[in-house]
C-alpha positions as CSV (number, residue, x, y, z in Angstrom):
1,M,35.1,168.8,-97.7
2,Y,32.9,169.5,-94.6
3,R,29.8,170.7,-96.6
4,K,30.0,167.9,-99.1
5,N,29.7,165.5,-96.3
6,S,26.7,167.5,-94.8
7,L,24.9,167.4,-98.1
8,F,25.3,163.6,-98.3
9,A,24.0,163.2,-94.8
10,D,20.8,165.3,-95.6
11,V,20.0,163.1,-98.6
12,S,20.4,159.9,-96.7
13,L,18.1,161.1,-94.0
14,L,15.4,162.0,-96.5
15,L,15.5,158.5,-98.0
16,V,15.1,156.8,-94.6
17,V,12.1,158.9,-93.8
18,V,10.4,158.1,-97.1
19,M,11.1,154.3,-96.6
20,V,9.6,154.3,-93.1
21,F,6.4,156.1,-93.8
22,A,5.7,154.7,-97.2
23,P,3.5,151.7,-96.1
24,L,1.1,154.0,-94.3
25,Y,0.0,155.5,-97.5
26,G,-0.2,152.4,-99.7
27,C,2.8,153.5,-101.6
28,G,4.0,151.0,-104.2
29,G,3.4,149.8,-107.7
30,G,2.5,153.2,-108.6
31,G,-1.2,152.5,-107.3
32,N,-3.4,154.7,-105.1
33,V,-3.5,154.4,-101.3
34,G,-6.9,153.1,-99.6
35,P,-8.5,151.7,-96.2
36,P,-7.8,148.0,-94.9
37,P,-10.1,145.1,-96.1
38,A,-13.3,144.0,-94.1
39,V,-13.3,140.9,-91.6
40,T,-15.3,138.0,-93.0
41,T,-14.7,135.1,-90.5
42,G,-15.6,134.1,-86.8
43,S,-14.7,131.4,-84.2
44,V,-16.4,128.2,-83.0
45,K,-16.2,127.4,-79.2
46,I,-17.3,123.9,-78.1
47,V,-18.1,123.6,-74.3
48,I,-18.8,120.1,-72.9
49,T,-20.0,119.4,-69.3
50,N,-19.7,115.7,-68.0
51,N,-22.5,114.9,-65.6
52,D,-21.7,111.2,-65.8
53,N,-20.0,109.3,-62.9
54,S,-17.3,108.0,-65.4
55,T,-14.3,109.7,-67.0
56,I,-15.2,110.3,-70.7
57,T,-13.0,111.2,-73.7
58,P,-15.6,112.6,-76.3
59,K,-15.1,113.4,-80.0
60,Y,-16.5,116.3,-82.0
61,S,-17.2,117.0,-85.7
62,I,-17.7,120.5,-87.3
63,D,-19.8,120.7,-90.5
64,G,-19.8,117.0,-91.0
65,G,-16.0,116.8,-91.0
66,S,-14.0,114.0,-89.5
67,W,-14.3,113.1,-85.8
68,K,-11.6,114.6,-83.6
69,N,-10.7,113.9,-79.9
70,F,-11.9,116.4,-77.3
71,Q,-10.3,116.7,-73.9
72,S,-10.9,113.9,-71.3
73,L,-13.5,114.9,-68.8
74,A,-13.5,113.6,-65.2
75,P,-16.9,113.1,-63.6
76,G,-18.6,116.5,-63.1
77,A,-15.9,118.4,-65.1
78,T,-16.4,121.0,-67.9
79,A,-13.9,121.8,-70.7
80,E,-13.9,124.0,-73.8
81,M,-12.0,124.3,-77.1
82,I,-12.0,127.3,-79.6
83,F,-11.5,127.0,-83.3
84,G,-11.0,130.2,-85.5
85,N,-11.2,131.2,-89.2
86,Y,-14.7,129.9,-89.9
87,S,-16.6,131.9,-92.5
88,A,-19.6,133.9,-91.4
89,G,-22.7,132.0,-91.8
90,D,-24.4,128.7,-90.6
91,H,-22.2,125.9,-89.1
92,Q,-23.0,122.5,-87.5
93,V,-21.3,120.8,-84.5
94,S,-21.8,117.2,-83.4
95,T,-20.3,115.2,-80.4
96,N,-20.2,111.6,-79.4
97,W,-18.7,109.5,-76.7
98,I,-18.4,105.8,-75.5
99,Q,-20.1,105.1,-72.1
100,P,-17.5,103.0,-70.1
101,Q,-20.1,101.2,-68.0
102,N,-22.0,99.7,-71.0
103,G,-19.6,100.3,-73.9
104,Q,-22.3,102.0,-76.0
105,A,-21.8,105.1,-78.2
106,Y,-23.9,108.2,-77.6
107,N,-24.3,111.2,-80.0
108,K,-25.4,114.8,-79.5
109,G,-26.0,117.1,-82.5
110,P,-25.6,118.2,-85.1
111,I,-26.5,121.6,-83.7
112,T,-26.7,124.5,-86.3
113,Q,-25.8,128.0,-85.3
114,I,-24.7,131.2,-87.1
115,V,-21.1,132.3,-86.9
116,K,-20.8,136.0,-87.2
117,A,-17.7,137.7,-88.7
118,G,-15.3,138.7,-86.0
119,E,-17.3,137.0,-83.2
120,T,-17.2,133.6,-81.3
121,T,-20.2,131.4,-81.3
122,V,-20.6,128.8,-78.4
123,W,-21.9,125.3,-78.9
124,Q,-22.9,124.0,-75.3
125,F,-23.1,120.2,-74.8
126,T,-24.1,118.4,-71.6
127,F,-23.4,114.6,-71.2
128,D,-26.1,113.3,-68.8
129,K,-25.4,110.8,-66.0
130,Y,-25.6,107.2,-67.1
131,V,-28.4,105.3,-65.4
132,P,-28.2,101.6,-66.1
133,P,-31.4,99.8,-66.9
134,P,-33.1,97.9,-64.1
135,P,-32.0,94.2,-63.7
136,P,-34.4,91.6,-64.8
137,P,-36.6,90.1,-62.0
138,P,-34.9,87.1,-60.2
139,T,-35.8,83.6,-61.2
140,T,-33.9,81.7,-58.4
141,G,-33.7,81.7,-54.6
142,I,-31.1,80.5,-51.9
143,M,-31.6,77.3,-49.9
144,K,-29.4,77.7,-46.8
145,V,-28.6,74.4,-44.9
146,R,-27.3,75.1,-41.4
147,Y,-26.0,72.6,-38.8
148,T,-25.5,73.6,-35.1
149,S,-23.5,71.1,-33.1
150,T,-23.6,70.5,-29.3
151,N,-21.7,67.2,-29.7
152,S,-18.2,66.7,-28.3
153,Y,-17.0,65.1,-31.5
154,A,-16.6,66.4,-35.1
155,I,-19.6,65.1,-37.1
156,S,-20.0,64.7,-40.9
157,P,-23.7,64.8,-41.5
158,Q,-25.6,64.2,-44.8
159,Y,-28.8,65.8,-46.1
160,A,-31.4,64.9,-48.8
161,V,-33.6,67.2,-50.8
162,N,-37.1,66.0,-51.7
163,G,-36.2,62.4,-50.9
164,A,-33.3,62.3,-53.4
165,S,-30.0,60.6,-52.6
166,W,-28.0,61.7,-49.5
167,Q,-25.4,64.4,-50.0
168,N,-22.3,64.9,-47.9
169,F,-22.5,68.2,-46.0
170,G,-18.9,68.2,-44.7
171,A,-17.4,68.0,-41.2
172,V,-18.9,70.1,-38.4
173,S,-16.4,70.6,-35.6
174,A,-17.4,69.9,-32.0
175,G,-19.7,72.7,-30.6
176,A,-19.5,74.6,-33.9
177,V,-22.0,76.0,-36.5
178,R,-21.6,75.5,-40.2
179,E,-23.8,76.3,-43.2
180,I,-23.8,76.1,-47.0
181,D,-25.9,77.9,-49.6
182,L,-27.6,76.2,-52.6
183,T,-29.1,78.2,-55.5
184,V,-32.5,76.6,-56.5
185,A,-35.6,77.5,-58.4
186,P,-38.4,79.0,-56.4
187,G,-40.7,76.5,-54.9
188,S,-41.4,74.2,-51.9
189,Y,-38.7,71.8,-50.8
190,S,-38.4,69.1,-48.1
191,L,-35.0,68.5,-46.5
192,S,-33.9,65.6,-44.2
193,S,-30.7,65.2,-42.1
194,F,-28.7,62.1,-41.0
195,Y,-25.5,61.6,-39.0
196,V,-23.7,58.9,-36.9
197,D,-22.7,59.8,-33.3
198,P,-19.3,58.4,-32.3
199,N,-20.4,58.4,-28.7
200,T,-23.0,55.7,-29.4
201,G,-22.2,54.4,-32.8
202,L,-25.8,55.0,-33.8
203,G,-27.4,57.0,-36.6
204,Y,-29.8,59.9,-36.1
205,T,-32.2,61.5,-38.5
206,E,-34.1,64.8,-38.5
207,G,-36.9,66.0,-40.9
208,P,-38.1,66.1,-43.5
209,I,-38.6,69.9,-43.0
210,S,-40.8,71.5,-45.7
211,L,-40.2,75.2,-46.5
212,T,-40.7,77.5,-49.5
213,V,-37.8,79.2,-51.4
214,Y,-38.9,82.5,-53.0
215,A,-37.2,84.2,-55.9
216,G,-34.4,86.4,-54.8
217,Q,-34.7,85.4,-51.1
218,T,-32.9,83.0,-48.7
219,T,-34.8,80.3,-46.8
220,I,-32.9,78.5,-44.0
221,W,-33.2,74.9,-42.9
222,D,-31.8,74.6,-39.4
223,F,-30.6,71.1,-38.2
224,S,-29.0,70.2,-34.9
225,I,-26.3,67.7,-34.0
226,S,-27.0,66.8,-30.4
227,Q,-24.8,65.0,-27.8
228,H,-26.0,61.5,-27.3
229,L,-24.8,59.5,-24.3
230,P,-24.2,55.7,-24.7
231,P,-26.6,53.5,-22.9
232,P,-25.5,52.8,-19.3
233,P,-23.5,49.6,-18.9
234,P,-25.1,46.7,-17.0
235,P,-24.6,46.9,-13.2
236,P,-21.2,45.3,-12.2
237,T,-21.1,42.0,-10.5
238,T,-17.3,42.1,-9.6
239,G,-15.1,44.4,-7.6
240,T,-11.3,44.9,-7.3
241,M,-9.2,43.3,-4.6
242,I,-5.9,45.0,-4.0
243,I,-3.3,43.3,-1.8
244,R,-0.6,45.8,-0.6
245,V,2.5,44.6,1.2
246,I,4.8,47.1,3.1
247,S,8.2,45.7,4.0
248,N,10.0,47.3,7.0
249,D,12.7,44.6,6.7
250,N,16.0,45.3,5.1
251,D,16.1,41.7,3.6
252,I,14.7,40.6,0.2
253,I,11.3,39.0,0.9
254,S,9.2,36.8,-1.4
255,P,5.8,36.5,0.3
256,K,2.8,34.4,-0.6
257,F,-0.9,35.3,-0.1
258,T,-3.9,33.0,0.4
259,I,-7.5,33.8,-0.4
260,D,-9.9,31.8,1.7
261,N,-8.9,28.2,1.5
262,N,-7.3,28.3,-1.9
263,A,-3.7,27.5,-2.7
264,P,-1.0,30.1,-1.8
265,V,-0.2,32.6,-4.6
266,D,3.2,34.2,-5.1
267,F,3.4,37.9,-4.4
268,P,6.0,40.0,-6.2
269,T,9.4,39.9,-4.4
270,L,10.2,43.0,-2.2
271,A,13.6,44.5,-1.8
272,G,14.5,46.0,1.6
273,F,12.0,48.6,2.8
274,E,9.9,48.4,-0.4
275,T,6.1,48.6,-0.9
276,K,4.3,46.8,-3.7
277,E,0.7,45.9,-4.5
278,Q,-1.2,43.4,-6.7
279,S,-4.7,43.8,-7.9
280,Q,-7.3,41.4,-9.4
281,S,-10.9,41.5,-10.4
282,I,-13.1,39.2,-8.2
283,N,-16.8,38.5,-7.7
284,A,-18.4,40.6,-5.0
285,G,-18.4,39.0,-1.6
286,T,-16.6,38.5,1.7
287,Y,-13.0,37.2,1.5
288,N,-10.3,36.1,4.1
289,V,-6.8,36.9,3.0
290,S,-3.5,35.8,4.7
291,L,0.1,36.6,4.0
292,T,3.1,34.3,4.8
293,W,6.8,34.7,4.2
294,V,10.2,33.3,5.3
295,D,12.6,35.8,6.9
296,P,16.1,35.2,5.5
297,T,17.7,36.6,8.7
298,D,16.4,33.9,11.1
299,G,14.9,31.4,8.6
300,K,11.5,31.5,10.3
301,T,8.1,31.6,8.6
302,Y,5.8,34.4,9.6
303,N,2.1,34.8,9.0
304,V,-0.3,37.7,9.1
305,G,-4.1,37.2,8.8
306,P,-6.5,36.0,7.8
307,V,-8.0,39.5,7.4
308,S,-11.7,39.4,6.5
309,Q,-13.1,42.2,4.3
310,V,-16.0,42.7,1.8
311,V,-15.4,43.3,-1.9
312,Y,-18.4,45.3,-3.3
313,A,-19.5,45.3,-6.9
314,G,-17.8,48.1,-8.8
315,L,-15.6,49.1,-5.9
316,T,-12.1,48.5,-4.7
317,T,-11.1,46.9,-1.3
318,V,-7.5,47.0,-0.1
319,W,-5.8,44.5,2.1
320,T,-2.7,46.0,3.7
321,F,0.0,43.8,5.2
322,T,3.2,44.9,6.9
323,I,6.4,42.8,7.1
324,A,8.2,43.7,10.3
325,Q,12.0,43.8,10.7
326,H,13.1,40.7,12.5
327,D,16.6,41.4,13.8
328,P,19.0,38.5,13.9
329,L,19.9,37.2,17.3
330,V,23.3,38.7,17.8
331,A,25.2,37.2,20.8
332,Y,27.8,40.0,20.7
333,P,26.9,43.4,19.2
334,L,29.8,45.7,18.6
335,E,30.5,48.6,21.0
336,G,30.4,51.0,18.0
337,T,30.7,51.2,14.3
338,N,31.9,54.0,12.0
339,F,28.9,54.8,9.8
340,S,28.5,56.4,6.5
341,A,25.4,56.0,4.3
342,Y,26.9,56.8,0.9
343,M,26.3,54.1,-1.8
344,T,27.4,53.4,-5.3
345,G,27.6,56.5,-7.5
346,Q,27.3,58.9,-4.5
347,N,30.3,61.0,-3.5
348,P,30.3,63.7,-0.8
349,N,33.0,65.6,-2.7
350,W,30.6,66.0,-5.5
351,S,28.0,67.6,-3.1
352,Y,25.8,64.5,-3.2
353,R,23.0,65.0,-0.7
354,L,21.8,62.1,1.4
355,T,18.1,61.5,2.2
356,D,16.7,60.5,5.6
357,A,15.2,57.5,4.0
358,Q,18.6,56.2,2.8
359,I,20.3,57.0,6.1
360,R,17.6,55.1,7.9
361,A,17.7,52.1,5.5
362,R,21.4,51.7,5.8
363,M,21.4,52.2,9.5
364,K,18.7,49.5,9.9
365,I,21.0,47.0,8.3
366,I,23.7,47.4,11.1
367,K,21.3,48.2,13.9
368,P,21.3,44.6,15.3
369,Y,25.1,44.4,15.1
370,T,26.2,47.5,17.0
371,R,25.3,49.7,20.1
372,R,26.6,52.9,18.7
373,I,27.3,54.7,15.5
374,R,30.0,57.4,14.8
375,S,29.5,59.8,11.9
376,F,32.0,62.1,10.2
377,G,30.1,65.1,9.0
378,V,26.8,67.0,9.3
379,G,26.4,68.5,5.9
380,L,24.7,67.3,2.7
381,G,21.7,65.8,4.5
382,Q,23.7,64.1,7.3
383,D,22.4,66.4,10.0
384,N,19.6,64.0,10.9
385,T,21.9,61.0,11.5
386,G,21.8,61.4,15.2
387,R,18.1,61.7,15.4
388,I,17.6,58.6,13.2
389,A,20.1,56.7,15.3
390,H,18.1,57.6,18.5
391,E,14.9,56.5,16.9
392,L,16.4,53.1,16.2
393,G,17.7,52.8,19.7
394,L,21.4,53.5,18.9
395,E,23.8,55.8,20.7
396,A,25.0,58.6,18.4
397,W,28.5,60.0,18.3
398,I,28.2,62.8,15.8
399,G,31.2,64.4,14.1
400,A,31.8,67.7,12.3
401,W,34.0,67.4,9.2
402,L,36.8,70.0,9.5
403,S,39.3,70.9,6.8
404,A,41.4,73.8,5.6
405,D,38.2,75.5,4.4
406,L,37.4,77.8,7.3
407,V,34.1,79.0,5.8
408,A,32.9,75.3,5.5
409,N,34.2,74.7,9.0
410,E,31.9,77.4,10.4
411,A,28.9,75.8,8.7
412,E,29.8,72.4,10.1
413,L,30.3,73.7,13.6
414,A,27.0,75.6,13.6
415,T,25.1,72.5,12.5
416,L,26.9,70.4,15.1
417,I,26.0,72.8,17.9
418,R,22.4,72.8,16.8
419,I,22.3,69.0,16.8
420,G,23.9,68.9,20.3
421,Q,21.5,71.5,21.7
422,A,18.6,69.5,20.3
423,G,19.7,66.4,22.2
424,E,20.4,64.4,19.0
425,A,24.0,63.5,19.9
426,D,25.5,61.7,22.8
427,R,29.0,62.9,22.0
428,L,30.3,65.7,19.7
429,I,33.4,65.0,17.7
430,I,35.3,68.1,16.5
431,G,37.1,66.9,13.4
432,S,39.0,63.8,12.4
433,E,42.7,63.6,11.6
434,V,42.9,67.4,10.8
435,L,46.3,67.5,12.5
436,L,47.6,64.5,10.6
437,R,46.5,66.1,7.3
438,G,47.9,69.5,8.4
439,D,44.6,71.2,7.7
440,L,44.5,73.1,11.0
441,T,46.9,74.2,13.6
442,S,46.4,72.9,17.2
443,A,45.5,76.5,18.2
444,Q,42.7,76.6,15.6
445,L,41.5,73.2,16.6
446,I,41.5,74.2,20.3
447,D,39.4,77.3,19.5
448,Y,36.8,75.1,17.8
449,I,36.7,72.7,20.7
450,R,36.2,75.5,23.2
451,R,33.4,77.1,21.2
452,V,31.5,73.9,21.0
453,K,32.0,73.1,24.7
454,A,30.7,76.5,25.6
455,A,27.7,76.2,23.3
456,V,26.7,72.7,24.4
457,P,28.0,72.3,28.0
458,G,26.1,69.1,28.7
459,V,27.6,66.9,26.0
460,P,31.2,65.6,26.0
461,V,33.4,67.1,23.3
462,I,36.0,64.9,21.6
463,Y,38.7,65.0,18.9
464,A,39.9,62.0,16.9
465,D,43.3,61.4,15.3
466,V,46.0,58.8,14.8
467,Y,47.9,57.8,17.9
468,G,51.1,59.6,16.9
469,Q,49.2,62.9,16.6
470,I,47.5,62.4,19.9
471,L,50.8,61.8,21.6
472,A,52.4,64.8,19.8
473,H,49.7,67.3,20.9
474,P,49.2,67.1,24.7
475,E,47.7,70.6,24.5
476,V,44.8,69.3,22.4
477,V,44.4,66.3,24.7
478,A,44.1,68.7,27.6
479,E,41.0,70.4,26.0
480,I,38.9,67.4,25.2
481,D,36.7,65.3,27.4
482,V,37.5,62.0,25.8
483,I,40.4,60.9,23.6
484,M,39.6,59.2,20.4
485,V,42.5,57.5,18.7
486,N,43.0,55.7,15.4
487,Y,45.2,52.6,15.0
488,Y,45.9,51.1,11.5
489,G,48.3,48.2,11.3
490,Y,47.6,48.0,7.6
491,W,48.9,51.6,7.0
492,E,52.0,50.7,9.1
493,G,52.7,47.8,6.8
494,L,52.4,45.1,9.4
495,A,51.5,41.5,8.8
496,V,48.0,40.9,10.0
497,D,49.0,38.4,12.7
498,K,51.4,41.0,14.2
499,A,49.0,44.0,14.0
500,I,47.1,43.7,17.2
501,A,50.3,43.2,19.3
502,A,51.6,46.4,17.8
503,L,48.2,48.1,18.5
504,H,48.4,47.0,22.1
505,G,51.8,48.7,22.4
506,W,50.5,51.9,20.8
507,H,47.5,51.9,23.1
508,M,49.7,51.5,26.2
509,E,51.6,54.6,25.1
510,V,48.3,56.6,24.7
511,V,47.1,55.3,28.1
512,A,50.3,56.6,29.7
513,A,49.9,60.0,28.0
514,A,46.2,60.3,28.8
515,K,46.8,60.6,32.5
516,G,43.5,58.9,33.4
517,K,41.4,60.6,30.7
518,P,38.9,58.2,29.0
519,I,40.3,56.7,25.7
520,V,38.1,55.3,22.9
521,V,39.5,53.6,19.8
522,S,37.8,55.7,17.1
523,E,39.0,53.8,14.0
524,T,40.7,50.5,13.3
525,G,40.1,47.9,10.6
526,W,41.6,45.8,7.8
527,P,40.7,46.0,4.1
528,S,39.3,42.9,2.3
529,A,40.8,43.9,-1.1
530,G,43.3,46.3,-2.6
531,D,47.1,46.8,-2.8
532,T,49.6,45.1,-0.4
533,N,51.4,47.7,1.9
534,G,54.6,46.3,3.1
535,N,53.7,43.1,5.0
536,A,50.0,44.1,5.1
537,V,48.0,42.0,2.7
538,P,44.3,42.9,2.1
539,S,41.9,39.8,1.7
540,D,38.6,38.5,3.0
541,N,40.5,36.1,5.3
542,N,42.8,38.7,6.7
543,A,40.0,41.2,7.2
544,A,38.0,38.5,9.2
545,F,41.1,37.6,11.2
546,Y,41.9,41.2,12.1
547,F,38.3,41.8,13.1
548,K,38.2,38.8,15.4
549,N,41.7,39.6,16.8
550,F,40.8,43.2,17.6
551,I,37.4,42.5,19.1
552,S,39.1,39.8,21.3
553,W,41.7,42.4,22.4
554,A,39.1,45.1,23.1
555,R,36.9,42.7,25.1
556,A,39.8,41.4,27.1
557,N,41.1,44.9,27.9
558,N,37.6,46.5,28.4
559,V,38.3,49.1,25.7
560,L,35.4,51.1,24.1
561,Y,35.8,51.3,20.3
562,F,34.3,52.1,16.9
563,Y,35.2,49.6,14.3
564,F,36.0,50.9,10.8
565,E,33.7,50.6,9.1
566,A,30.1,49.5,8.5
567,F,29.9,49.4,4.7
568,D,32.3,49.4,1.7
569,E,32.3,52.9,0.2
570,E,33.1,52.9,-3.5
571,W,33.6,56.7,-3.8
572,K,36.9,56.3,-1.7
573,R,38.5,54.4,-4.6
574,L,39.0,57.8,-6.3
575,Y,41.2,59.0,-3.4
576,E,42.8,56.0,-1.8
577,G,42.9,53.5,-4.7
578,E,41.2,50.1,-4.7
579,V,41.9,49.5,-1.0
580,G,39.9,52.6,0.0
581,A,36.6,50.9,-1.2
582,H,37.0,47.7,0.9
583,W,37.0,48.5,4.6
584,G,33.4,47.5,5.4
585,L,32.1,44.7,7.6
586,F,29.3,44.7,5.0
587,D,29.8,45.1,1.2
588,K,28.4,47.9,-0.8
589,D,25.1,46.2,-1.1
590,G,24.7,45.7,2.7
591,V,25.7,42.0,2.7
592,M,27.9,40.8,5.5
593,K,31.4,39.8,4.3
594,P,32.7,36.2,4.8
595,G,34.2,35.4,8.2
596,M,32.6,38.3,10.1
597,Q,29.6,36.4,11.6
598,P,31.6,34.4,14.2
599,V,32.5,37.7,16.0
600,F,28.8,38.5,16.3
601,D,28.2,34.9,17.5
602,G,30.5,35.8,20.4
603,E,33.7,34.0,19.3
604,V,37.1,35.3,20.5
605,M,40.7,34.2,20.0
606,P,43.4,33.8,22.6
607,D,45.7,36.6,23.7
608,N,48.4,37.1,21.0
609,W,49.2,40.7,22.0
610,S,50.6,40.5,25.5
611,S,52.7,37.4,25.6
612,T,55.1,36.9,28.6
613,A,57.5,35.0,26.5
614,I,61.0,36.5,26.1
615,P,61.9,36.8,22.4
616,G,64.9,34.7,21.8
617,G,64.8,33.3,25.3
618,E,67.3,34.2,28.0
619,G,70.5,35.9,26.9
620,T,72.2,39.2,26.5
621,P,69.8,42.0,25.6
622,A,70.1,43.0,22.0
623,I,68.3,45.5,19.6
624,E,68.5,45.5,15.8
625,L,67.0,47.4,12.9
626,V,64.9,45.5,10.3
627,D,65.4,46.8,6.7
628,P,66.1,50.5,7.7
629,P,64.6,52.9,5.2
630,P,67.1,54.6,2.8
631,I,67.8,58.4,2.8
632,G,64.9,60.3,1.3
633,S,62.3,57.7,2.3
634,N,59.3,58.4,4.6
635,L,58.8,54.8,5.6
636,N,58.6,54.0,9.3
637,L,61.6,52.5,11.1
638,Q,61.1,48.9,12.2
639,G,63.2,46.9,14.6
640,Q,63.5,43.8,16.9
641,I,64.6,43.3,20.5
642,W,65.9,40.1,21.9
643,H,66.3,38.4,25.3
644,V,64.2,40.7,27.5
645,L,60.5,40.8,28.3
646,P,59.0,43.4,25.9
647,S,56.5,44.7,28.4
648,D,59.3,45.8,30.7
649,Y,61.2,47.9,28.1
650,K,60.8,50.7,25.6
651,V,63.0,51.9,22.7
652,A,64.4,55.4,22.4
653,V,65.0,56.4,18.8
654,Y,67.1,59.3,17.5
655,I,68.0,60.5,14.0
656,Y,71.0,62.6,13.0
657,V,70.2,65.8,11.0
658,S,73.0,68.3,11.8
659,G,72.7,66.8,15.3
660,W,70.7,64.2,17.2
661,W,66.9,64.5,17.5
662,I,64.5,62.4,19.5
663,K,61.7,60.6,17.6
664,P,58.9,60.4,17.0
665,Y,57.9,63.5,19.2
666,F,59.1,65.3,22.2
667,A,55.8,64.5,23.8
668,S,56.2,60.8,22.9
669,P,59.9,59.9,23.3
670,K,59.5,56.2,23.9
671,T,58.4,53.5,21.4
672,T,56.4,50.6,22.6
673,I,57.6,47.0,21.9
674,A,55.1,44.4,20.8
675,S,54.9,41.1,22.6
676,D,57.0,39.4,20.0
677,G,59.8,41.9,20.3
678,K,59.0,43.9,17.2
679,W,58.7,47.7,17.3
680,I,57.9,50.5,14.9
681,C,58.7,54.2,15.0
682,D,57.8,57.1,12.8
683,I,61.1,58.9,12.2
684,T,59.9,61.5,9.7
685,T,57.7,63.7,11.8
686,G,59.1,67.1,10.8
687,G,61.6,69.2,8.9
688,S,64.0,67.3,6.7
689,D,63.9,64.1,8.7
690,Q,63.9,61.9,5.6
691,N,67.5,63.1,4.9
692,A,68.9,61.9,8.3
693,T,72.4,60.4,7.8
694,K,72.4,58.2,11.0
695,I,69.8,56.4,13.1
696,A,70.3,55.3,16.7
697,A,68.1,53.1,18.9
698,F,68.4,52.4,22.7
699,L,66.7,49.6,24.6
700,I,65.7,51.2,27.9
701,P,63.7,50.2,31.0
702,N,60.1,51.5,31.2
703,S,61.1,53.6,34.3
704,Y,63.8,55.6,32.4
705,D,62.9,58.8,30.6
706,P,65.3,59.3,27.7
707,P,66.8,62.8,27.0
708,L,64.8,65.0,24.6
709,L,67.7,65.8,22.3
710,A,67.2,68.5,19.7
711,G,70.3,68.9,17.6
712,S,72.8,67.6,20.1
713,A,76.3,66.6,19.0
714,G,76.3,63.4,21.1
715,F,74.5,61.3,23.7
716,P,74.5,62.0,27.4
717,V,76.3,59.4,29.5
718,A,73.0,58.7,31.5
719,L,71.4,57.4,28.3
720,T,74.2,54.9,27.5
721,D,74.3,53.9,31.2
722,N,70.6,53.1,31.4
723,A,70.3,51.4,28.0
724,V,70.7,47.6,28.1
725,A,71.4,47.6,24.3
726,S,71.8,50.1,21.5
727,I,72.6,50.4,17.8
728,I,73.8,53.2,15.5
729,Y,73.1,52.8,11.8
730,N,74.8,55.0,9.2
731,R,72.7,55.5,6.0
């Protein structure tokens, strides 16, 4: 079994060897084995070099065959292609290409060469750079037309060639250069220019200018647009006359002016402190001009001039006239007036700043009617009020406005001190009604007073408040040099014919508390419009009555005062209602209100404040309450006494709030009685006074000092023994 297999393997191996090597010997078909056949073909190589400056895609043809694409050749590039199996012998190669610049076809060849069997024969082609043919010689030239402008306007000139019609050139901007090119045949040409100058409205020409245009060249025709000034006007024969009028009067004035002996001519109406002028053309010469006007204050006619001046041809001559203030003849100017310069639309709470001009203009209106002015603040442009008052010959009592804003207070005090040190104030007022409003404590106020007194030792220092606060704060009174006290019968709800009698009583209380210190009425007045308050009715008639009644009282008692106030102030309507805008002696426009003039004429009324008549006549002394306010009300208590002389007695008032308390203040325990027997007491000056359940009033002699009760269960025997009448009212 093993050898059989070996024999089979040997036979197989022999067969494989025979099959592998048989081709080497040409074995097959039973023929003889010989050498390989001879090579009879060669190759064709085509090499093309592109010396042109364009990319070319040539074609080639071999032996006249079809054209075939060769590789694309960039400028300066060389490429080749080889083609095999060409029979040995002669062969022809041709090339062609399209020149991109002129689109023409170019050929090279055919070139004949011998291809040898087994070798490669190279056909070399070079494409030369394309050189375009030279252009034909030019047959035209350029005619350049140029305009250079020195004119201040844009000009649109015209030009003409060889006398032909005018052609529009187009606009040439002011100070600019513009040109156009025209293509023309060679030759000589004459150009002319024309334009109209807006300065003069005249037309201007230039040329003709003759030049030659050569073929292929540019010839320039330069034209200029000049600035032409209009002819000078004829010399003038007239000049200008200006009449200027400066009014220093606060009235409305309607003047007239007269030129030489001609009829008077109306000049424009001037408002107070206004300046206007009027001009006219007039022949050159000398003129005499006068101004006349009627002053509304005194009804007199005033004249200024004639003023002689020359009007020169072509020139202006000004006549200036000044209308002086003619103060009315006032028989009785007030001792003082509360002054504020704010007008319609102006509000200090909106930080409106006043100007010196407005302060001066408003102060000039009241200047003839008062000796002094009192102001309330020094901020927002009011710091020059004192200086302006002095310039107008008025005494200046200047106030600093104090409030709960301590930072603002410091600014006010610093300015007030500066004003005092500059000599622009005759008195310095440290706040107004700050205790009434509760803005400051008496200790804070005293500190301010002391600081100002130390800084300005030569000027009296004052504080102003309502009489009740003055009486309630003797510690403040002790610090000031002069007491300034406010009395307002309107706010107390009194009828106007009873108000001054009550004021007289209040003033006597202040005099008693002042202990010889000077007293000035800082504010009192009556509104001419607004809401009724109790028995107090605002009206023009009542305002005039109160004004005359108060001035009569002040003059009779030799009391220094500042009346409230100079002008209506509309801004106060926002805070006090309609009544707040109507306290002025003059309305908002500076016109004196009806019924006020008699006081300035010196008129007074008889004493109606210190009558010696006994209310009710002789009889048993009695006291009563008039419409006592209910629990919870803050209204003042009013009463009436009978059958005693009011000037010899006072009223001691007590309220019961968990005990009996003196009213209105410990420092002011007695209430003054008016000459008609009426009396008023503020019974809500602290704590929960409005909730008192009982009210007691005792009619006592002036010499008796009532006990200062503070929560007592009952009344001392001495009080009931000294009282000539009493009443207890349960609420």
